[in-house]
C-alpha positions in Angstrom: 196.4 141.8 81.0 192.9 140.9 82.1 193.3 137.1 81.8 196.3 137.2 84.1 194.4 139.4 86.6 191.5 136.8 86.7 193.9 134.0 87.2 195.6 135.8 90.1 192.3 136.5 91.8 191.3 132.8 91.5 194.5 131.8 93.3 196.9 131.2 90.5 200.3 132.9 90.4 202.1 133.2 87.1 205.5 132.4 88.6 204.0 129.7 90.9 201.1 127.9 89.2 198.9 125.6 91.3 196.5 122.8 90.5 192.9 123.2 91.9 190.3 120.5 92.3 186.9 121.3 90.8 185.4 121.9 94.2 188.2 124.3 95.1 187.8 126.1 91.8 184.0 126.5 92.2 184.4 127.6 95.8 187.0 130.2 94.9 184.8 131.4 91.9 181.8 131.7 94.2 183.8 133.9 96.6 184.9 136.1 93.8 181.4 136.6 92.4 179.8 137.3 95.8 182.5 139.8 96.7 182.4 141.6 93.3 178.6 141.6 92.9 177.3 141.8 96.5 174.2 143.7 95.4 173.0 144.3 91.8 169.7 145.3 90.2 168.6 143.3 87.2 165.5 143.6 85.0 164.1 140.9 82.8 161.3 138.4 82.1 160.4 135.5 84.3 160.6 132.0 82.7 160.4 128.5 84.1 159.0 129.6 87.4 158.9 126.9 90.1 157.4 127.1 93.6 158.1 123.8 95.5 156.6 122.9 98.9 159.7 124.4 100.6 158.4 127.9 99.8 161.5 128.8 97.8 161.1 130.2 94.2 163.3 129.1 91.3 163.1 130.6 87.9 165.1 131.9 84.9 165.4 135.7 84.2 165.9 136.4 80.5 165.9 139.1 77.9 166.1 139.0 74.1 169.6 137.4 74.0 170.6 136.0 77.4 169.3 134.3 80.5 170.4 133.6 84.1 169.2 131.2 86.8 167.6 132.8 89.9 166.8 131.5 93.4 164.6 133.4 95.9 164.4 131.8 99.4 161.2 131.5 101.4 162.0 134.3 103.9 162.5 136.8 101.0 159.6 135.5 98.9 157.2 136.1 101.7 157.9 139.8 101.5 156.9 140.1 97.8 153.6 142.0 97.6 152.4 140.4 94.3 152.4 136.8 93.0 154.7 136.7 89.9 153.8 134.5 87.0 155.3 133.2 83.8 156.2 136.0 81.4 156.1 138.8 84.0 158.7 141.5 83.5 160.3 142.2 86.9 163.1 144.2 88.5 165.3 142.2 91.0 167.7 143.2 93.7 170.1 140.3 94.1 173.7 139.2 94.7 175.6 137.1 92.1 176.6 133.6 93.3 177.5 130.2 92.0 175.9 126.9 92.7 179.0 124.8 93.5 177.6 121.3 92.9 176.8 122.1 89.3 179.0 125.0 88.7 176.0 127.1 87.7 176.2 130.9 87.8 173.0 132.2 89.5 171.3 135.2 91.2 170.3 135.0 94.9 167.3 137.3 94.9 166.6 139.6 97.9 163.7 141.7 96.5 161.3 141.7 93.5 158.9 144.2 92.0 157.2 144.7 88.7 159.5 146.3 86.2 158.7 149.9 85.3 156.5 150.4 88.4 158.7 153.1 89.7 158.5 155.1 86.5 154.7 154.7 86.4 154.3 155.8 90.0 156.5 158.9 89.3 154.4 159.7 86.2 151.2 159.2 88.3 152.4 161.6 91.0 153.6 164.2 88.5 150.3 164.2 86.6 148.3 164.2 89.8 150.1 167.3 91.0 149.7 169.1 87.6 146.0 168.3 87.4 145.4 169.3 91.0 147.0 172.7 90.3 144.8 173.0 87.3 141.7 172.7 89.6 140.4 169.3 88.3 140.2 167.9 91.9 138.5 171.0 93.4 135.4 169.9 95.4 133.6 173.1 94.2 133.6 171.6 90.7 132.0 168.3 91.8 128.4 167.7 90.5 125.9 166.1 92.8 124.6 162.7 91.9 120.8 162.9 91.1 118.2 160.3 91.6 119.0 157.7 88.9 116.4 156.3 86.5 118.8 155.5 83.7 122.6 155.0 84.1 125.3 154.8 81.5 128.3 152.3 82.0 131.6 153.0 80.3 133.6 149.8 80.5 134.4 146.6 78.6 131.4 144.6 77.4 133.1 141.3 78.3 134.6 142.2 81.6 133.5 141.3 85.1 132.7 144.9 85.9 129.6 145.2 83.7 128.3 141.9 84.9 128.7 142.9 88.6 127.0 146.3 88.0 124.0 144.8 86.2 123.7 142.0 88.9 123.6 144.6 91.7 121.1 146.8 89.9 118.7 143.9 89.2 118.8 142.9 92.8 118.4 146.3 94.3 116.3 148.2 91.8 115.3 146.5 88.5 113.5 149.6 87.4 116.8 151.4 86.6 117.6 151.2 82.9 121.2 150.7 81.7 123.0 152.0 78.6 126.4 150.4 77.9 129.1 152.4 76.2 131.5 149.6 75.3 135.2 150.4 75.3 138.6 148.8 75.9 139.8 149.3 79.5 143.4 148.1 79.0 146.1 148.7 76.4 147.1 151.6 74.1 143.8 152.0 72.4 141.8 152.1 75.7 142.5 155.8 76.4 141.0 157.1 73.2 138.0 154.8 73.4 137.2 155.8 77.0 137.3 159.5 76.0 135.1 158.8 73.0 132.6 156.9 75.1 132.2 159.7 77.7 131.8 162.3 74.9 129.2 160.1 73.1 127.2 159.7 76.4 127.2 163.5 76.9 126.0 164.0 73.3 123.2 161.5 73.7 121.9 162.9 77.0 120.0 159.7 77.6 121.3 158.8 81.1 121.3 160.6 84.4 124.9 159.7 85.3 127.9 157.7 84.1 129.8 154.9 85.8 133.3 154.7 84.4 135.5 151.8 85.5 136.7 148.3 85.3 137.8 145.4 87.6 141.1 145.1 89.5 144.5 144.7 88.0 148.1 145.8 88.2 149.2 149.5 87.9 150.0 148.9 84.2 146.5 147.3 83.7 144.8 150.3 85.2 147.0 152.9 83.5 144.5 154.1 80.9 142.5 155.6 83.8 145.6 157.6 84.7 145.9 159.3 81.3 145.4 163.0 81.1 142.8 162.9 78.2 140.6 160.7 80.3 140.9 163.1 83.2 139.9 166.1 81.1 137.0 164.1 79.5 135.6 163.4 83.0 136.1 167.0 84.1 134.3 168.4 81.1 131.4 165.9 81.3 128.0 167.5 81.8 126.8 164.2 83.2 127.9 163.4 86.7 130.6 160.7 86.6 131.2 158.0 89.2 134.6 156.4 89.0 134.8 152.7 89.9 138.2 151.5 88.9 139.8 148.3 90.4 139.6 147.3 94.0 139.2 149.4 97.2 142.9 149.9 97.6 143.4 151.1 94.0 143.4 154.8 93.3 143.6 156.4 89.8 143.5 159.9 88.4 140.0 159.2 87.3 139.0 158.7 91.0 140.2 162.2 91.9 138.6 164.0 89.0 135.2 162.2 89.1 132.3 163.6 91.0 132.2 160.5 93.2 134.5 157.6 93.7 133.3 154.0 94.3 135.8 151.5 95.7 134.5 148.8 93.2 132.1 148.6 90.3 129.6 146.7 92.6 129.8 149.6 95.1 129.1 152.1 92.3 125.9 150.2 91.4 124.8 150.3 95.0 125.5 154.1 95.1 123.2 154.8 92.1 120.4 152.4 93.1 118.1 152.6 96.0 117.2 149.2 97.5 113.7 148.2 96.4 113.0 147.0 100.0 113.7 150.6 101.1 111.3 151.8 98.4 108.7 149.4 99.6 109.1 150.6 103.1 108.9 154.2 102.0 105.8 153.5 100.0 104.2 151.8 103.0 105.1 154.8 105.2 103.4 157.2 102.6 100.3 154.9 102.6 100.1 155.1 106.4 100.6 158.8 106.4 97.8 159.2 103.8 95.4 157.1 105.7 96.1 158.9 108.9 95.6 162.3 107.2 92.3 161.1 105.8 91.1 159.8 109.2 92.2 163.0 110.9 90.5 165.2 108.4 87.3 163.3 108.8 87.4 163.6 112.5 88.1 167.3 112.4 85.2 167.9 110.0 82.9 165.9 112.4 84.1 168.0 115.4 83.5 171.2 113.4 80.0 170.0 112.5 79.3 169.2 116.1 80.5 172.6 117.3 78.2 174.4 114.7 75.3 172.2 115.8 75.9 173.3 119.4 76.0 177.0 118.5 72.6 177.0 116.7 70.7 175.5 119.7 68.0 177.5 121.6 68.8 180.3 124.2 67.6 178.1 127.1 70.5 175.7 126.6 72.8 178.7 126.5 71.4 180.1 129.8 71.8 176.7 131.4 75.3 176.5 130.2 76.1 180.0 131.6 74.5 179.1 134.9 76.5 176.0 135.2 79.6 177.9 134.3 78.8 180.5 137.0 78.4 177.7 139.5 81.8 176.3 138.6 83.4 179.7 138.9 81.8 180.1 142.4 83.1 176.7 143.5 86.5 177.5 142.2 86.5 180.9 144.0 85.4 179.2 147.3 88.1 176.5 146.9 90.7 179.2 146.1 89.7 181.2 149.2 89.9 178.2 151.5 93.2 177.2 150.0 94.6 180.7 150.5 93.3 180.9 154.1 94.7 177.5 154.9 98.1 178.6 153.5 98.0 181.8 155.6 97.3 179.9 158.8 100.2 177.5 158.0 102.5 180.4 157.4 101.4 182.1 160.6 102.1 178.8 162.6 105.5 178.6 161.0 106.4 182.1 161.9 105.2 181.6 165.5 107.3 178.5 165.8 110.3 180.3 164.4 109.7 183.2 166.9 109.6 180.8 169.8 112.9 179.4 168.8 114.4 182.9 168.8 112.9 184.0 172.3 115.6 185.4 174.7 114.6 183.1 177.5 115.2 180.1 175.3 118.5 181.5 174.1 119.5 182.2 177.8 118.6 178.6 178.7 120.7 177.3 175.8 123.6 179.5 176.8 123.3 178.4 180.5 123.5 174.8 179.4 126.5 175.5 177.3 128.2 177.4 180.1 127.5 174.5 182.6 129.0 172.1 180.1 132.1 174.3 179.7 132.4 174.6 183.5 132.2 170.9 184.0 134.7 170.3 181.3 137.1 172.9 182.9 136.8 171.4 186.4 137.4 167.9 184.9 140.5 169.2 183.0 141.9 170.9 186.2 141.4 167.7 188.3 143.0 165.6 185.6 145.9 168.1 185.4 146.4 168.1 189.2 146.3 164.3 189.3 148.8 164.1 186.6 151.1 166.7 188.2 150.9 164.9 191.6 151.9 161.6 190.0 154.8 163.3 188.3 155.9 165.2 191.5 155.9 161.9 193.5 158.0 160.3 190.9 160.5 163.2 190.8 160.6 163.2 194.7 161.3 159.5 194.7 164.1 160.0 192.1 165.5 163.0 194.1 165.5 161.0 197.3 167.4 158.1 195.7 170.1 160.6 194.5 170.3 162.6 197.8 173.6 162.5 199.8 171.6 162.2 203.0 170.3 158.9 201.8 173.9 157.7 201.3 174.7 158.9 204.9 171.9 156.8 206.2 173.7 153.7 205.0 176.7 154.4 207.3 178.7 156.7 205.1 179.9 160.2 206.0 181.1 163.4 204.3 184.2 165.3 205.5 184.4 169.0 204.7 186.7 171.9 205.4 185.6 175.1 207.0 185.1 176.6 203.6 182.6 173.8 202.7 184.9 172.0 200.2 184.8 168.2 200.4 187.9 166.3 201.4 188.7 163.8 198.7 192.2 162.6 199.8 194.9 163.1 202.5 196.6 165.6 200.3 193.6 168.0 200.7 194.2 168.5 204.5 197.1 169.5 206.8 198.0 168.7 210.5 196.0 170.7 213.1 193.4 171.7 210.5 189.8 171.5 211.7 187.4 169.5 209.8 183.6 168.9 209.9 182.3 165.3 209.4 178.6 165.0 208.5 176.9 161.7 209.5 173.3 160.5 209.3 171.9 162.4 212.3 174.4 165.3 212.7 178.0 166.5 212.4 181.3 166.0 214.2 184.1 168.7 214.5 187.6 167.3 214.7 191.3 168.4 214.4 193.8 166.6 212.1 196.6 165.1 214.1 198.0 162.8 211.6 197.6 161.9 207.9 198.7 158.8 206.0 197.8 156.3 203.3 196.5 152.7 203.5 200.1 151.3 203.3 201.2 153.3 206.4 198.1 152.5 208.5 
């Protein structure tokens, strides 16, 4: 059943077979693979890694019995946080595809990380939580780092860490002695050897503190410093322990348990050694302080001797001294009296001046000036208001005159009214024999209506 299903998916029909070209077949197979395996996770070992100038990565992923070609394009490779190398075991997220030109089945890789890293990180977090609850990270259990005269180093005798530490110590303070407790710092045997080295240093009690560490590496390379036996060995150490594992960004369980963490082995050497230039400066400061103390003591003794010499002189000199002192007191008293009298006179003058300013006549004069100013301002305001009102009245009178009916009468017009004072607007308002009053410019005319008509009848 399965072969027939595959043929159907590739485009064949049992009842209607078709013939494909090789290109068509590879294209249809590629579509089938990419749809069926759009995203898969694969773990294996890198082989035949190639990094051309284009920035793309090409390699083979293999295990004990099979292999598959892989391609990782530049945009995805740039996001990888480590540089893979031949033989690395990695975990890939990829889609299955087919390279049509050769008919090669391959993986198009989207992401890559070291294999097993997730499990190691989980184990790291779980152990960290357990040891934290047990109190191994408690700051109250941290031992202070004393002044170091002899330091023990627990690390590989052939690694870069011991070389870096010794180089820094020679440069900063060659007087510090070093005891090396050699141990493996990577692999299965490293954990037991590190524990044994720490215990041996505590039994010897030859050093003031221990530096436990190594150079940088992957999470797997540093894993021996994440083992629980190493953590307990550091915690139970009577000697202060400085952890110096990997680079500044690397953190291990040993860093959390140790009494002090150094970001690198070189930094650990700087922490335990005081710069000899600082020691020279400190010594020079002590020398200056000692010389100053000697000179000051000598001067104090001379002054004391001089004071004793003055005290044992004859009474005549004492009398002269007392007489001079009496004269000085008299001069100080006279000067004080003169100063007090002068101050009293100044105070009296100030009070007299203040009193003159408060005299009623002066206040009346000031009030009179203020009243005159207010009167002048009132008169000015009244005149300004009258002038403004006169101008406004003239304008209103002019406007009223222009609208007055009498002004219209002066131009030859007249107004006809009935006896009741109503104005005649049309012939329909009057009747024959009705008396009317016509107002003209200089008087009025009474008349009787004899006849009415309109313009057409006139």
